[in-house]
C-alpha positions as CSV (number, residue, x, y, z in Angstrom):
1,M,-0.1,0.1,0.0
2,L,1.3,3.5,-0.8
3,K,2.1,5.2,2.4
4,S,3.3,8.6,0.9
5,K,3.7,10.3,-2.4
6,H,7.5,10.2,-2.0
7,E,7.5,6.3,-2.7
8,L,6.7,7.2,-6.3
9,T,9.6,9.4,-6.8
10,A,11.3,6.7,-9.1
11,V,8.3,6.3,-11.1
12,H,8.2,8.7,-14.1
13,Q,4.9,7.7,-15.9
14,T,2.3,10.4,-16.0
15,M,-0.5,8.0,-15.1
16,I,0.0,5.7,-12.2
17,L,-2.9,3.1,-11.8
18,C,-3.4,1.4,-8.5
19,G,-5.8,-0.9,-6.8
20,H,-6.4,-3.5,-3.9
21,N,-7.1,-0.8,-1.1
22,H,-10.9,-0.4,-2.5
23,I,-10.9,3.3,-2.0
24,P,-11.6,5.5,-5.1
25,R,-9.1,8.3,-5.1
26,I,-7.3,10.7,-7.3
27,V,-3.9,12.2,-6.1
28,Q,-2.0,14.8,-8.2
29,L,1.6,14.6,-8.0
30,S,4.4,17.0,-9.3
31,A,4.9,17.8,-13.0
32,G,1.2,16.6,-13.8
33,R,1.5,13.0,-12.8
34,L,-1.7,11.5,-11.4
35,V,-2.4,8.2,-9.1
36,V,-5.7,6.8,-9.8
37,N,-7.5,4.1,-7.8
38,P,-10.7,3.5,-9.5
39,G,-12.0,1.7,-6.0
40,S,-14.0,-1.8,-5.9
41,V,-16.3,-3.3,-8.1
42,G,-17.4,-5.8,-5.9
43,L,-16.3,-5.1,-2.3
44,P,-16.7,-1.6,-0.9
45,A,-15.4,-2.3,2.4
46,Y,-13.5,-4.8,4.4
47,S,-11.1,-5.3,7.6
48,D,-8.1,-7.6,7.7
49,D,-5.5,-8.4,10.3
50,L,-2.7,-8.7,7.8
51,P,0.0,-7.6,7.3
52,V,-1.4,-5.3,10.3
53,A,-4.9,-4.8,11.4
54,H,-6.5,-2.5,9.1
55,K,-10.0,-1.6,7.3
56,M,-10.8,-0.1,4.3
57,E,-14.4,1.7,3.6
58,N,-16.0,3.3,0.7
59,G,-18.9,4.4,2.8
60,S,-21.5,3.3,0.3
61,P,-22.4,-0.2,-1.6
62,H,-21.8,1.1,-5.2
63,A,-19.6,-0.9,-7.4
64,R,-16.9,1.5,-8.7
65,Y,-14.8,2.0,-11.7
66,A,-12.9,4.9,-13.4
67,V,-12.9,6.1,-17.1
68,I,-9.4,7.8,-18.0
69,S,-8.7,9.5,-21.2
70,K,-5.8,11.6,-22.4
71,T,-6.6,15.2,-23.4
72,A,-4.1,17.4,-25.4
73,T,-2.8,18.7,-22.0
74,A,-3.4,16.3,-19.3
75,W,-5.3,13.2,-18.1
76,A,-9.1,13.3,-17.6
77,V,-10.4,10.9,-14.7
78,E,-14.1,10.1,-14.4
79,Q,-14.8,8.3,-11.2
80,I,-18.2,6.2,-11.4
81,A,-20.3,4.9,-8.9
82,V,-22.8,2.4,-10.1
83,P,-25.8,1.0,-8.1
84,Y,-26.5,-2.9,-8.3
85,D,-28.2,-5.4,-6.3
86,W,-26.0,-5.5,-3.4
87,N,-28.8,-6.8,-1.1
88,K,-29.0,-10.0,-3.4
89,A,-25.1,-10.2,-3.0
90,A,-25.4,-9.9,0.7
91,R,-27.9,-12.6,0.9
92,Q,-25.6,-14.8,-1.0
93,A,-22.9,-14.0,1.4
94,R,-25.3,-14.9,4.4
95,R,-26.1,-18.2,2.7
96,L,-22.2,-18.9,2.5
97,G,-22.0,-18.1,6.4
98,Q,-20.2,-14.8,5.7
99,E,-22.1,-12.1,7.9
100,E,-19.1,-9.8,7.9
101,W,-19.2,-9.7,4.0
102,A,-23.1,-9.2,4.1
103,V,-22.7,-6.2,6.0
104,W,-19.8,-4.8,4.1
105,L,-21.7,-5.3,0.8
106,E,-24.9,-3.7,2.1
107,T,-23.3,-0.6,3.7
108,G,-19.6,0.0,2.5
109,W,-18.6,0.1,6.0
110,A,-16.5,-2.5,8.0
């Protein structure tokens, strides 16, 4: 997980795509570089004990993705939140004995 923008000093690409932390975010770095994380399509929140205890939360159950395009002078990023039947997904999680997942899917909170 990226802890600071200084960890990217050796990366020279103008667009840096990230994932896994489930939190949609756009961070502007020096010289026009962008760090983009679209969020999570299928799990808007979770908690885990590894490598250290942590939680990730979107605060909403929507599926998320990003559309990125290059303009003449910069990158354009559109973050999109899409409703879907998260209650159905939560019911399936409960059928599988995954109550925590059901709550995460329904609420976006861990």
